[in-house]
N, C-alpha and C positions, 0 to 999 in steps of 0.2 A: 523576524525571518524564521527563527527556529519553531516558533509556534504554528506558523503556516506550514512549514514543511512536516511537522508531526501531524497536524490535521490532515494534510494531503496523504501522508504515508498511511495514517490510520484509517482514513476514509476507506481504508481496505481491510485491515486485519487486526485480531488479537484478543486476548482475555486476562483475567485476573489470576495471578498465582495463588492468591489467598483463598479462592473459593474451589471446592471440589465440585466440578460439574461433569456430569456423564456426557461423554462425546459419542454421538451417534456414528460418525465416520471418522477416520483417522487422517490426520494431516501427514502426508507423505509427499515425496517428490512427484510421484505419478498424480496425486490428488491436485497438486498446485499448478502443474504444467498447463498453460493455456492463457486465455484472456478472461479477465475479471473486471466487472464494472463496480464502481463504488456507488451505493445508493440502496434503494428499496426495492426496485423492480427490474427484471431483465429487459423491460422496454427501453431502458436508457442505452443499452448496448448499441453502439453506432450513432447515437444522437450527437449533434454538434456540441453540446455542452457535456459530454460524458467525461467522467474521470475514470481512468482505467489503469490496470496493471497487467502486464504481460510477463509471465513466468516461463522462461526457456528452459528446455531440458539440459542445457550446459551450465545452469545455475546462474545465468545472468537475468536481469529483469529491466523492464522499461515502464516508467509510470508517466502519465500525462493526461492531457485533455485535448479533445478535438483532433486527434491523430498526431499531436506534437508532443515529443518527449520533453518532460520537464526534469525528470531525474532518471539516471541509469546506474546500474550497479550489479551487485552479486547477492545471492540469497543462499541460506543454508538452514537446514532443519536440525535441531538438536533437542531430543526428546519431544516436548509438546510446544517448543518455542520456534518461531521463525526468525532468523536474524537477517536484517538488511543492512548492507554496507554500500553507500552510494554517493555520487557527487551531484550537485544541483547548483543552479544559480538563481537567485531571487529574481533576476531580470527575465527569467524565462516563464515564470508563473503568470499566467494570463490575467488573474484577478488582481494582482498586485504589480503587474509589469510597469505601468505608468509611474507608480510610486518608486520603483526600484530600477528604473532603466539604466541608471549610471553604473549598476553592478552587473549588466548583461554579459560582460566578459570575464567576470570573476566567478570562480566556482569554489564551493565548500564541500568538505567531506563529512558525511553523517553516518551515524550507527543507530539503527531503530530496532528494538525488540518487539515483536508481535506475539501476542499471546491469544490463540484462537480459542473460541468456545462456541456452543450451539452449532457444531459442525454438522451440515447435512450434505447430501451427495453434490449438489450445485450451488451451495450457499454456506456462508459462515459469518459469524461476528467475531470481532477481535478487539483487543485493547492494545494499543501501540504506546510504547515508551521511548522517548527520546530525551536523555538527560533526566531532569526531574520533572518532566512534563508527560501527562498521558492523555490519551483520547480514545474514544470507542467509535467503531464503524462497522459497516456491513459490506460484504463482498458477495457478488452473484456472477456465477460463471456465465459468459456469453456463449450462445449456441450458434 
């Protein structure tokens, strides 16, 4: 389940601390506010199978698919890193729901570190770190 949560979380954000990459736009609270779809084109915004993140101005966020929240929590930016703290249930994830349905009423607490890179006005790539697992993803702002 941790691997699936990391993949889900990262399908959105982060980069590598080890590389020095020029950042075109800066990751700031104002930059993150709004709706982001995970994938490669903004055409997925609003699609039935879209994976999304919504970053709220009050530093809360929601992540999910098809309009259904699969994880909710808080976010914070410290330097060039976005920290996510959230709760989720494996029984909520649509693609693994059948396998984890007995966990539908059980929630776990997670911390993910997102390291953004290749930041553009309405798109960024990121590496997500959950424990000792990492994953890379792309986030595109929905208009």
